C-alpha positions as CSV (number, residue, x, y, z in Angstrom):
1,M,0.0,0.0,0.0
2,L,1.2,3.5,-0.9
3,L,2.2,5.4,2.3
4,R,0.2,8.4,1.3
5,E,-3.0,6.2,1.3
6,I,-2.5,5.1,4.7
7,P,-4.1,7.3,7.6
8,T,-1.5,9.5,9.2
9,E,-2.1,7.9,12.7
10,R,-0.8,4.7,11.3
11,L,2.4,6.2,10.3
12,T,5.6,7.4,12.1
13,L,6.8,11.0,11.7
14,Y,9.5,9.7,9.2
15,T,7.1,7.8,7.1
16,A,4.3,10.4,7.3
17,S,7.0,13.0,5.9
18,A,8.2,10.6,3.2
19,S,4.3,10.2,2.1
20,E,4.5,13.7,0.9
21,N,7.3,13.0,-1.5
22,P,6.5,12.6,-5.1
23,V,7.9,9.3,-4.7
24,D,5.4,6.4,-4.6
25,W,6.6,4.9,-1.3
26,Q,5.2,1.6,-0.3
27,E,4.8,0.1,2.9
28,W,7.1,-2.8,3.8
29,G,5.2,-5.8,3.1
30,E,4.1,-8.7,0.5
31,T,2.0,-6.3,-1.6
32,A,5.2,-4.2,-2.5
33,F,6.9,-7.4,-3.4
34,D,4.0,-8.6,-5.6
35,E,4.0,-5.4,-7.5
36,A,7.5,-5.8,-8.3
37,R,7.1,-9.2,-9.6
38,R,4.2,-8.2,-11.7
39,R,6.1,-5.2,-13.2
40,D,9.4,-7.2,-13.3
41,V,11.3,-4.4,-11.6
42,P,13.8,-4.4,-8.6
43,I,12.8,-3.0,-5.1
44,F,14.6,0.2,-3.9
45,L,14.5,0.1,-0.1
46,S,15.1,3.3,1.9
47,V,15.5,3.1,5.6
48,G,16.0,5.8,8.0
49,Y,14.6,7.7,10.9
50,A,13.0,11.3,11.8
51,A,16.2,12.5,13.8
52,C,18.7,11.6,11.2
53,H,20.4,14.6,9.6
54,W,21.7,13.0,6.4
55,C,18.2,11.3,5.9
56,H,16.6,14.8,5.7
57,V,19.5,15.9,3.2
58,M,18.8,13.0,0.9
59,A,15.0,13.5,1.0
60,D,15.6,17.1,0.1
61,E,18.1,16.6,-2.6
62,S,16.7,13.5,-4.5
63,F,13.3,12.2,-3.0
64,E,11.7,15.8,-3.6
65,D,13.0,15.9,-7.1
66,P,10.1,15.4,-9.5
67,L,12.5,13.9,-12.2
68,L,14.2,11.5,-9.8
69,A,10.9,10.4,-8.2
70,R,9.6,9.5,-11.8
71,E,12.8,7.4,-12.4
72,L,12.2,5.5,-9.1
73,N,8.5,5.2,-9.7
74,T,8.9,3.8,-13.1
75,N,12.0,1.4,-12.9
76,F,11.6,0.4,-9.2
77,V,9.0,-0.3,-6.5
78,P,10.2,2.2,-3.8
79,I,9.7,1.1,0.0
80,K,10.4,3.3,2.9
81,V,11.1,1.9,6.2
82,D,11.4,3.7,9.8
83,R,14.2,1.8,11.3
84,E,13.0,2.3,14.7
85,A,9.7,1.0,14.0
86,R,11.2,-2.1,12.1
87,P,14.5,-2.9,13.8
88,D,14.2,-6.3,12.2
89,V,14.2,-5.2,8.5
90,D,16.9,-2.6,9.5
91,S,19.2,-5.3,11.0
92,V,18.8,-7.7,8.1
93,Y,19.5,-5.1,5.4
94,M,22.2,-3.3,7.5
95,A,24.1,-6.5,7.5
96,A,23.8,-6.9,3.7
97,T,24.9,-3.2,3.3
98,T,27.9,-3.7,5.3
99,A,28.7,-7.0,3.7
100,L,28.4,-5.1,0.3
101,T,30.2,-1.9,1.1
102,G,32.4,-2.3,4.3
103,R,30.4,0.2,6.0
104,G,26.7,1.2,7.2
105,G,24.6,4.0,8.3
106,W,21.4,6.1,7.6
107,P,19.8,6.7,5.3
108,M,20.5,3.2,4.1
109,S,19.8,2.5,0.5
110,V,19.3,-1.0,-0.7
111,W,18.3,-2.7,-4.1
112,L,16.6,-6.0,-3.6
113,D,15.5,-8.8,-6.0
114,H,11.9,-10.2,-6.0
115,E,12.9,-12.6,-3.0
116,G,14.2,-9.8,-0.8
117,R,17.7,-10.4,-1.4
118,A,20.2,-7.6,-1.7
119,F,22.3,-7.2,-4.5
120,Y,23.5,-3.6,-4.4
121,A,23.7,-1.2,-1.4
122,G,24.8,2.1,0.0
123,T,23.9,4.9,2.4
124,Y,23.7,8.6,1.5
125,F,23.9,9.5,-2.2
126,P,24.2,13.0,-3.2
127,D,22.2,14.6,-6.0
128,V,25.1,15.4,-8.0
129,P,28.8,13.5,-7.9
130,R,30.6,14.7,-4.9
131,H,33.4,13.7,-2.6
132,G,34.1,10.7,-4.9
133,M,30.5,9.8,-4.5
134,P,28.2,9.1,-7.5
135,A,25.1,11.1,-8.0
136,F,22.0,9.1,-7.0
137,S,20.5,9.4,-10.5
138,Q,23.7,7.8,-11.9
139,V,23.2,4.8,-9.3
140,L,19.5,4.6,-10.3
141,E,20.5,4.4,-14.0
142,A,23.3,1.8,-13.3
143,V,21.2,-0.4,-11.4
144,S,18.4,-0.3,-13.7
145,D,20.8,-1.0,-16.5
146,A,22.2,-4.0,-14.6
147,W,18.8,-5.5,-13.8
148,R,18.0,-5.4,-17.4
149,D,21.3,-6.5,-19.1
150,R,23.0,-8.5,-16.4
151,R,20.3,-10.0,-14.2
152,P,21.5,-13.6,-13.7
153,E,24.7,-12.1,-12.4
154,L,22.9,-9.9,-10.0
155,L,20.7,-12.7,-8.7
156,E,23.6,-14.9,-8.2
157,S,25.4,-12.5,-6.2
158,A,22.3,-11.6,-4.0
159,A,21.9,-15.3,-3.3
160,R,25.5,-15.7,-2.3
161,I,25.4,-12.6,0.0
162,N,22.4,-14.0,1.6
163,D,23.8,-17.4,2.2
164,L,26.8,-15.9,3.9
165,L,24.7,-13.6,6.2
166,S,22.6,-16.8,7.0
167,E,25.7,-18.6,8.1
168,R,26.7,-15.6,10.2
169,T,23.4,-15.6,12.1
170,Q,24.1,-19.0,13.6
171,T,25.0,-18.6,17.3
172,P,28.6,-18.7,17.9
173,G,30.1,-21.6,20.1
174,P,31.5,-20.6,23.5
175,V,35.2,-20.2,24.0
176,S,37.2,-22.6,25.9
177,A,36.0,-22.7,29.4
178,V,36.7,-19.5,31.2
179,E,35.6,-18.8,34.7
180,D,33.0,-16.0,34.8
181,G,34.9,-13.9,37.4
182,Q,38.0,-14.1,35.0
183,L,35.9,-13.2,32.0
184,L,34.6,-10.1,33.5
185,A,38.3,-9.1,34.7
186,D,39.5,-9.7,31.1
187,A,36.8,-7.6,29.8
188,V,37.9,-4.6,32.0
189,T,41.5,-5.3,31.0
190,R,40.5,-5.1,27.2
191,L,38.5,-1.9,27.9
192,A,41.4,-0.4,29.6
193,E,43.4,-1.2,26.4
194,S,41.2,1.0,24.3
195,F,40.7,3.7,26.8
196,D,41.4,7.2,25.8
197,V,43.6,8.5,28.5
198,T,43.6,12.1,27.2
199,N,40.0,12.6,26.4
200,A,38.3,9.6,28.3
201,G,35.9,7.1,26.4
202,F,36.9,4.2,24.3
203,G,38.6,4.3,21.0
204,S,38.4,7.4,18.5
205,A,35.7,9.6,17.0
206,P,33.2,9.4,16.3
207,K,32.6,8.7,20.1
208,F,29.1,7.4,21.2
209,P,28.2,7.2,24.9
210,P,29.3,3.9,26.1
211,S,26.3,3.9,28.5
212,M,26.0,0.1,29.1
213,V,29.8,-0.4,29.6
214,L,29.9,2.5,32.0
215,R,27.1,1.0,34.1
216,F,29.2,-2.3,34.0
217,L,32.3,-0.5,35.1
218,W,30.5,1.2,38.1
219,D,29.1,-2.1,39.2
220,Y,32.5,-3.9,38.7
221,S,34.5,-1.1,40.6
222,V,32.2,-1.4,43.5
223,G,31.7,-5.2,43.6
224,Y,35.2,-6.3,43.1
225,S,37.0,-3.2,44.5
226,D,38.6,-2.3,41.1
227,L,40.1,1.1,41.1
228,K,40.8,1.1,37.4
229,A,37.3,0.3,36.3
230,G,36.0,3.2,38.5
231,E,38.5,5.7,37.1
232,M,37.7,4.9,33.5
233,A,34.0,5.3,34.2
234,A,34.4,8.5,36.3
235,A,36.5,10.1,33.6
236,T,34.2,9.2,30.7
237,C,31.1,10.4,32.6
238,E,32.9,13.7,33.4
239,A,34.3,14.2,29.9
240,M,30.8,13.6,28.3
241,A,29.0,16.0,30.6
242,R,31.5,18.8,30.3
243,G,31.6,18.8,26.6
244,G,29.2,19.8,23.9
245,M,27.5,16.5,23.7
246,F,25.6,17.4,26.9
247,D,23.1,20.2,26.5
248,Q,24.3,22.9,29.1
249,L,21.2,24.9,29.0
250,A,18.3,22.3,29.1
251,G,20.1,19.1,29.9
252,G,20.0,15.7,28.1
253,F,22.6,14.2,25.8
254,A,23.1,14.3,22.1
255,R,23.5,11.1,20.3
256,Y,27.3,11.2,19.9
257,S,30.5,13.5,19.4
258,V,32.0,13.9,16.0
259,D,35.4,14.5,17.7
260,D,37.7,12.8,20.3
261,T,37.2,15.7,22.8
262,W,33.3,15.4,23.2
263,T,33.1,18.9,22.0
264,V,30.7,19.0,19.0
265,P,27.8,16.5,18.8
266,H,25.6,15.1,16.3
267,F,22.6,16.9,17.7
268,E,19.9,14.5,17.9
269,K,18.8,13.6,21.4
270,M,17.5,10.0,21.5
271,L,15.4,8.6,24.4
272,Y,17.5,5.5,24.7
273,D,20.6,7.4,25.3
274,N,19.2,9.6,27.9
275,A,17.2,6.7,29.7
276,L,20.5,4.7,29.9
277,L,22.8,7.8,31.0
278,V,20.0,8.7,33.9
279,D,21.0,5.2,35.1
280,V,24.6,5.6,34.6
281,Y,24.9,9.2,36.3
282,A,22.5,8.1,39.2
283,T,24.9,5.1,39.8
284,W,28.1,7.5,39.8
285,F,26.2,9.6,42.3
286,A,25.6,6.4,44.5
287,V,29.0,5.4,44.4
288,S,30.8,8.6,44.9
289,G,28.2,11.3,46.2
290,S,29.3,13.5,43.3
291,P,27.3,16.7,43.2
292,F,28.2,17.2,39.6
293,A,26.9,13.5,38.9
294,R,23.6,14.4,40.8
295,R,23.3,17.7,38.7
296,V,23.7,16.0,35.4
297,C,21.4,13.1,36.4
298,T,18.8,15.6,37.5
299,Q,19.1,17.9,34.5
300,T,18.8,14.9,32.1
301,V,15.6,13.5,33.8
302,E,14.2,17.1,33.6
303,F,14.9,17.1,29.9
304,M,13.0,13.7,29.6
305,L,10.1,15.1,31.5
306,Q,9.9,18.6,29.8
307,E,10.8,17.9,26.2
308,L,10.1,14.2,25.5
309,Q,7.1,13.4,27.6
310,L,3.9,13.0,25.5
311,P,0.6,14.2,26.2
312,T,-0.9,10.7,26.2
313,G,1.9,9.2,28.6
314,G,5.2,7.7,27.9
315,F,8.1,9.4,26.0
316,A,8.9,10.3,22.5
317,A,11.6,8.8,20.5
318,A,13.7,11.7,19.8
319,L,14.4,15.3,19.1
320,D,15.6,16.1,15.6
321,A,19.3,17.3,14.9
322,D,18.0,19.9,12.4
323,A,16.1,23.0,12.9
324,P,15.9,26.3,10.7
325,P,18.3,29.0,11.9
326,E,15.5,31.7,11.7
327,P,11.9,31.4,10.7
328,G,11.4,30.5,7.0
329,A,15.0,29.3,6.5
330,S,16.0,25.8,5.6
331,A,16.7,23.5,8.4
332,S,20.5,23.0,9.3
333,E,22.0,20.8,11.9
334,G,22.5,22.2,15.4
335,A,21.2,25.5,14.4
336,S,19.1,25.5,17.7
337,Y,22.0,24.8,19.9
338,A,25.0,26.9,18.8
339,W,26.0,30.4,19.9
340,T,28.3,33.1,18.6
341,L,29.8,35.8,20.7
342,R,27.5,38.3,19.4
343,Q,24.5,36.3,20.4
344,L,25.6,35.8,24.0
345,E,26.0,39.5,24.4
346,A,22.6,40.3,22.6
347,V,21.0,38.1,25.4
348,L,23.1,38.7,28.5
349,G,24.7,42.1,27.9
350,R,28.4,42.5,27.2
351,E,29.9,41.8,30.6
352,D,27.7,38.6,31.3
353,G,28.1,37.7,27.6
354,A,32.0,37.8,27.9
355,W,31.9,35.9,31.1
356,V,29.8,33.2,29.9
357,A,31.7,32.8,26.6
358,S,35.0,32.4,28.8
359,L,33.2,29.8,31.0
360,A,31.5,28.0,28.2
361,A,34.4,27.9,25.5
362,V,32.8,30.2,23.0
363,S,35.3,32.1,20.8
364,A,35.2,34.2,17.8
365,E,36.7,31.4,15.5
366,G,34.0,28.9,17.0
367,S,34.1,25.4,17.6
368,F,31.2,24.4,15.3
369,E,30.1,26.1,11.9
370,Y,30.3,29.6,10.6
371,G,32.0,31.1,13.7
372,S,29.4,29.6,16.1
373,S,30.2,27.3,19.2
374,V,28.8,24.7,21.2
375,L,28.3,25.6,24.9
376,Q,30.8,23.4,27.2
377,L,31.3,23.5,30.8
378,L,34.8,22.4,31.3
379,H,35.0,23.4,34.9
380,D,32.3,24.5,37.5
381,P,31.8,28.2,37.5
382,E,33.1,30.1,40.5
383,D,29.9,32.1,40.8
384,E,27.1,29.4,40.6
385,E,24.4,31.8,41.2
386,R,25.6,34.1,38.2
387,W,25.9,30.9,36.0
388,Q,22.2,29.8,36.6
389,R,21.0,33.3,36.0
390,C,22.8,33.4,32.7
391,R,21.8,29.8,31.8
392,E,18.2,30.5,32.5
393,A,18.3,33.5,30.2
394,L,20.1,31.8,27.4
395,H,17.6,28.8,27.7
396,T,14.7,31.3,27.4
397,A,16.0,33.0,24.5
398,R,16.8,29.5,22.7
399,T,13.3,28.5,23.0
400,R,12.3,31.6,21.0
401,R,14.5,29.9,18.1
402,P,12.7,27.5,15.6
403,Q,12.9,24.3,17.5
404,P,13.8,20.9,16.4
405,A,10.9,18.4,15.4
406,L,9.9,15.9,18.1
407,D,9.5,12.3,16.9
408,D,6.3,11.6,18.7
409,K,6.2,7.8,18.2
410,L,6.5,5.8,21.4
411,V,8.9,3.1,21.1
412,L,8.3,0.2,23.7
413,S,11.7,-0.9,24.5
414,W,13.3,2.5,25.0
415,N,10.4,3.6,27.2
416,A,11.2,0.4,29.3
417,L,14.7,1.7,29.5
418,A,13.3,5.0,30.8
419,V,11.2,3.2,33.3
420,V,14.2,1.4,34.8
421,G,16.3,4.7,34.7
422,L,13.8,6.7,36.4
423,V,13.1,4.1,39.2
424,R,16.9,3.6,40.0
425,A,17.5,7.4,39.9
426,G,14.2,8.2,42.0
427,L,15.5,5.7,44.5
428,L,19.1,6.8,44.7
429,L,18.5,10.4,44.6
430,E,15.3,10.2,46.6
431,Q,13.0,11.9,44.1
432,D,9.5,10.2,44.5
433,S,8.2,12.2,41.5
434,W,10.5,10.3,39.3
435,I,9.2,7.1,40.4
436,A,5.8,8.3,39.9
437,A,6.6,9.3,36.4
438,A,8.0,5.8,35.7
439,L,4.8,4.3,37.0
440,H,2.8,6.6,34.7
441,V,4.8,5.2,31.9
442,G,4.1,1.6,33.1
443,S,0.3,2.3,33.1
444,R,0.8,3.5,29.5
445,I,2.5,0.5,28.5
446,R,-0.2,-1.7,30.0
447,E,-2.9,0.2,28.3
448,S,-1.5,0.8,24.9
449,H,1.2,-1.9,24.2
450,M,0.0,-5.1,25.9
451,M,-2.5,-7.0,23.8
452,T,-4.3,-10.3,24.1
453,D,-2.8,-12.7,21.6
454,P,-5.1,-14.1,18.9
455,S,-5.6,-17.1,20.8
456,G,-6.8,-15.3,23.8
457,T,-4.5,-17.3,26.2
458,G,-1.6,-14.9,26.5
459,V,-0.2,-11.5,25.8
460,R,1.6,-9.7,22.9
461,L,3.4,-6.5,22.8
462,A,3.1,-3.8,20.2
463,R,6.3,-2.1,19.3
464,I,5.2,1.4,18.8
465,S,2.2,3.7,19.3
466,R,1.4,7.2,18.2
467,G,-1.1,9.5,20.0
468,G,-1.9,6.8,22.3
469,V,-2.8,4.2,19.6
470,A,-0.7,1.2,19.2
471,S,0.4,0.3,15.7
472,E,0.2,-3.3,14.2
473,V,4.0,-3.5,14.1
474,P,4.6,-6.4,16.6
475,G,7.1,-6.4,19.4
476,V,10.6,-7.8,18.9
477,L,12.6,-9.6,21.4
478,E,14.1,-6.5,23.0
479,D,10.7,-5.1,23.6
480,Y,9.8,-8.2,25.6
481,A,13.0,-8.4,27.6
482,L,13.4,-4.9,28.5
483,T,9.6,-4.5,29.4
484,I,10.2,-7.4,31.9
485,E,13.0,-5.4,33.4
486,A,10.9,-2.4,33.6
487,L,8.0,-4.4,35.2
488,L,10.3,-5.6,37.8
489,A,11.6,-2.3,38.6
490,L,8.0,-0.9,39.2
491,Q,7.3,-3.9,41.5
492,R,10.3,-3.1,43.9
493,A,9.6,0.5,43.7
494,S,6.0,0.3,44.6
495,G,5.4,-3.1,46.3
496,D,2.5,-3.8,43.7
497,V,2.6,-7.6,43.0
498,T,0.6,-7.0,39.8
499,W,3.7,-5.6,38.1
500,Y,5.3,-9.1,38.7
501,E,2.4,-10.9,37.4
502,D,2.6,-9.0,34.1
503,A,6.4,-9.7,34.0
504,E,5.8,-13.5,34.6
505,R,3.2,-13.8,31.8
506,L,5.8,-11.8,29.3
507,T,8.5,-14.2,30.3
508,E,6.4,-17.3,29.4
509,V,5.5,-15.4,25.9
510,M,9.0,-14.4,25.3
511,L,10.3,-18.0,25.6
512,D,7.7,-19.4,23.4
513,L,7.9,-17.0,20.7
514,F,11.7,-16.1,20.4
515,L,13.7,-19.0,21.8
516,D,15.4,-21.1,19.0
517,G,13.9,-24.5,19.8
518,E,16.0,-26.1,17.3
519,D,19.4,-24.6,18.4
520,E,20.7,-26.8,21.3
521,K,23.4,-24.1,21.8
522,G,20.7,-21.7,23.3
523,A,20.0,-18.5,21.6
524,F,17.0,-16.2,20.8
525,Y,15.8,-14.8,17.6
526,D,14.9,-11.1,17.5
527,T,11.5,-11.8,15.7
528,A,8.6,-13.9,16.9
529,A,8.1,-17.3,15.4
530,D,4.9,-16.3,13.8
531,A,6.3,-12.9,12.7
532,Q,6.0,-11.7,9.1
533,P,9.0,-13.6,7.4
534,L,12.1,-11.9,6.2
535,V,14.9,-13.1,3.8
536,R,16.5,-14.4,7.0
537,R,15.3,-14.4,10.6
538,P,17.6,-11.8,12.4
539,R,19.4,-12.5,15.7
540,E,21.6,-9.8,17.0
541,I,24.1,-10.4,19.8
542,T,25.9,-7.1,20.0
543,D,24.9,-4.3,22.3
544,N,25.0,-1.2,20.2
545,A,23.1,1.9,21.1
546,S,20.7,0.0,23.1
547,P,20.7,-3.7,24.4
548,A,20.7,-6.4,22.1
549,G,17.8,-8.8,22.3
550,N,19.9,-11.9,23.5
551,S,21.6,-10.0,26.2
552,A,18.5,-8.4,27.3
553,A,16.7,-11.7,27.4
554,A,19.5,-13.5,29.4
555,K,19.4,-10.6,32.0
556,S,15.8,-10.5,32.4
557,L,15.7,-14.3,32.9
558,I,18.2,-14.2,35.8
559,S,16.0,-11.8,37.4
560,M,12.8,-13.7,36.9
561,A,14.6,-16.9,38.0
562,A,15.8,-15.5,41.3
563,L,12.2,-14.2,42.1
564,S,10.5,-17.2,40.8
565,G,12.7,-20.1,41.8
566,R,12.6,-21.3,38.1
567,D,15.8,-23.3,37.5
568,D,14.8,-23.8,33.9
569,W,14.8,-20.0,33.2
570,R,18.2,-19.6,35.0
571,A,19.5,-22.5,32.8
572,I,18.4,-20.8,29.6
573,A,20.1,-17.5,30.7
574,D,23.4,-19.1,31.5
575,V,23.6,-21.0,28.2
576,V,22.9,-17.6,26.4
577,L,25.7,-15.9,28.5
578,T,28.0,-18.6,27.6
579,N,27.4,-18.1,23.9
580,L,28.0,-14.5,24.3
581,A,31.4,-15.0,26.2
582,P,33.4,-14.7,23.0
583,L,32.0,-11.1,22.4
584,M,32.4,-10.2,26.0
585,Q,35.8,-11.4,26.0
586,Q,37.1,-9.8,22.7
587,Q,34.9,-7.0,22.2
588,P,33.6,-5.9,25.4
589,Q,32.7,-2.4,24.2
590,F,29.8,-4.1,22.3
591,A,28.7,-6.1,25.3
592,G,27.9,-3.9,28.1
593,W,24.4,-5.3,28.9
594,G,25.8,-8.7,28.5
595,L,28.5,-8.1,30.9
596,Q,25.9,-6.7,33.5
597,G,24.1,-10.0,33.0
598,L,27.2,-12.0,33.5
599,M,28.2,-10.1,36.5
600,L,24.6,-10.5,38.0
601,S,25.0,-14.2,37.3
602,H,28.4,-14.6,38.9
603,S,27.3,-12.7,41.9
604,G,24.6,-15.5,42.5
605,P,22.6,-13.1,42.3
606,R,21.6,-12.3,45.9
607,E,17.9,-12.1,46.6
608,V,16.5,-9.4,48.7
609,V,13.0,-9.0,50.0
610,V,11.7,-5.8,51.6
611,A,8.5,-6.3,53.3
612,A,6.4,-3.4,55.0
613,D,3.0,-3.0,56.5
614,R,0.5,-0.4,55.1
615,E,1.4,2.4,57.4
616,S,2.8,5.2,55.6
617,A,5.9,5.6,57.9
618,A,6.6,1.9,57.3
619,N,6.3,2.3,53.3
620,S,8.7,5.2,53.5
621,D,11.2,2.9,55.4
622,R,10.7,0.3,52.5
623,K,11.8,2.7,50.0
624,Q,14.9,3.5,52.1
625,L,15.8,-0.2,52.3
626,I,14.9,-0.7,48.5
627,S,17.2,2.2,47.9
628,A,19.7,0.7,50.0
629,V,19.9,-2.5,47.9
630,E,20.5,-0.3,44.7
631,R,23.3,1.5,46.5
632,F,25.1,-1.4,48.2
633,A,24.6,-4.3,45.7
634,S,24.2,-2.6,42.4
635,G,24.4,-5.0,39.8
636,R,24.8,-8.1,42.1
637,A,21.2,-8.6,43.5
638,V,17.7,-8.9,42.5
639,S,15.1,-7.4,44.9
640,A,11.4,-7.3,45.2
641,S,9.1,-5.4,47.8
642,T,5.6,-5.9,49.4
643,V,3.2,-3.6,51.1
644,G,1.1,-5.7,53.4
645,D,0.4,-9.4,52.8
646,P,2.3,-10.5,49.7
647,G,0.1,-13.6,49.0
648,E,1.8,-16.1,47.0
649,T,2.3,-14.2,43.7
650,I,6.1,-13.9,43.9
651,P,7.5,-17.1,45.2
652,L,10.5,-15.3,46.9
653,L,8.1,-13.4,48.9
654,I,6.0,-16.3,50.3
655,D,6.2,-16.3,54.3
656,R,8.1,-13.2,54.2
657,G,5.5,-10.4,55.1
658,V,5.5,-8.5,58.4
659,S,2.8,-7.6,60.7
660,A,4.1,-4.3,61.8
661,G,7.3,-2.0,60.6
662,T,9.5,-2.8,57.7
663,T,11.8,-6.0,57.2
664,A,14.4,-6.9,54.9
665,Y,15.7,-10.3,54.1
666,V,18.8,-11.1,52.2
667,C,18.6,-14.5,50.5
668,E,20.9,-16.9,48.4
669,N,18.8,-19.6,46.5
670,F,15.9,-18.9,48.6
671,A,17.7,-19.5,51.7
672,C,17.7,-16.3,53.9
673,R,19.8,-14.7,56.7
674,L,18.2,-13.3,59.9
675,P,15.9,-10.4,59.0
676,V,17.0,-7.0,59.6
677,H,15.0,-3.6,60.0
678,T,17.8,-0.8,59.3
679,V,19.7,0.5,56.4
680,A,22.8,-0.1,58.4
681,A,22.2,-3.6,59.0
682,L,21.0,-4.3,55.5
683,E,24.3,-2.8,54.2
684,E,26.2,-5.1,56.6
685,Q,24.6,-8.1,55.3
686,L,25.0,-7.0,51.6
687,S,28.6,-6.2,52.0
688,S,29.8,-9.5,53.8
């Protein structure tokens, strides 16, 4: 079906924008492939997302061009896909693009045969030949000619590439037996080898926030008293938040830094980055008591609540990188965020403008484009009150500029990460309003994204919603696994056992739909067994911008096994982690979530129950004890809490209620120590 014929509420911001092109974009599906077979033309697949700068550039240069649109419509069946709504399609064809070209990125441009196999691919193509790249029109002509004159060769190449990628999808076998504790230590050593001792972070530009690795390093530094792990984490956290990648006026982190020094960002602000980093900076504060960590965490939460929160509940996917520098002008990257000396003085006056320019590294030459600079805060101001006054004035002035577009779709797995981050930060920084916000998101997930499956016996998840209405796009593995994590976070924060009930149902469904029943090695597919088939069924194991489905599933199963006593769930998790061991050992920068799961497994984990009666004072004590678990056993324990009679919903809580006051039980394999009633006593048990 043509995108322009689909009701807007069923489209995302990205596909809705594409529907206005003269290109006859089709929705991904069998209808488009049938048309390609009927017309005997290849498929042109364009994959991108709303906050992608170069996606906008290619759309403006090529997809809005009537002549190029006519060429696409005549000689191809063009399909447009939002990668965030269809990560399965994105994963399959990004692998093909990388195999064909040696690199990947967005926009992704792929030409397919009638079976969905890629035979040519690239990323951004300019409208005219530039920087050694052919013009998009030249590529279209060459592909069209090759399809007409050399089709057998193209099809043979497509089949060969697809077979190669299908082989790579197989789960790698485990490395030779390595004790879990040694593997964790080896990962820290390997991370230290790639650590940038000058600018912090790992590797060279472009530098992405290594959020999951940082959380692992913080937990490892505390759990194993490893000074080097903590030093790498602290240096990276500080460098990221001091530089231009952190929005010094409104809070929140941009997607990545284009340089080694964390100075100039790629300006889009993604929900998943900020959700993960809220957790990271809350953990840093819990470990060190750093006021700087507390401030960055707080400002990031405020950004999420003020700029990403949706009227219907939950959080939007992203803020765009681009905005017009002035009303009526064409959008350009970073226009909303950069400042010149003259602009600072126009808002603040000459004296304060010069002071802020010195403090925030704004120069006449500029650190960005056209003499403008991205604000940094390389050291704390000596006059904090003056900085806050200037900061507020600059932020107010910036809101009068044209603003980046909000991608208002709700992505389930990213909102699950936001719930986990808000709960942990709320507990560690004693912010009840953040926990309330997380509970509100959880309610939205229940209402809009948890559906009764066609048989009426279970639950299914919808990947995205817009305007409070869920789409027909089914949830993928990461949606299920991370939603389970979010539900458990809400349970321990609230004491409401119904969150656990939902998590237990989702765990059963996740295993039924995604576990590879034919692979004795133990692994999950990213798409459900009954999902719309692709040219191959994807199975991602690397943690990139967000957790991979396999590492997320393993970690959630460890937690569920600890609470339920289900040894079979734990066994599956352990096998998955064993198969992730080569990645964790050799490329730990792409295994941050998996390393967190391995550390949780290696630690037991300990099981902690906090039970309180229904008096308000006791409920306050319950939150303090749950917060203590997050502080003193971060990454090494699984906890649950209850208010009043826990019943028999959560096996770990059975017979562990209280008649008055608040009690904590520290257990291993359901065998518990003597109950304690104070934070100090709980800390002592968790530290021993």
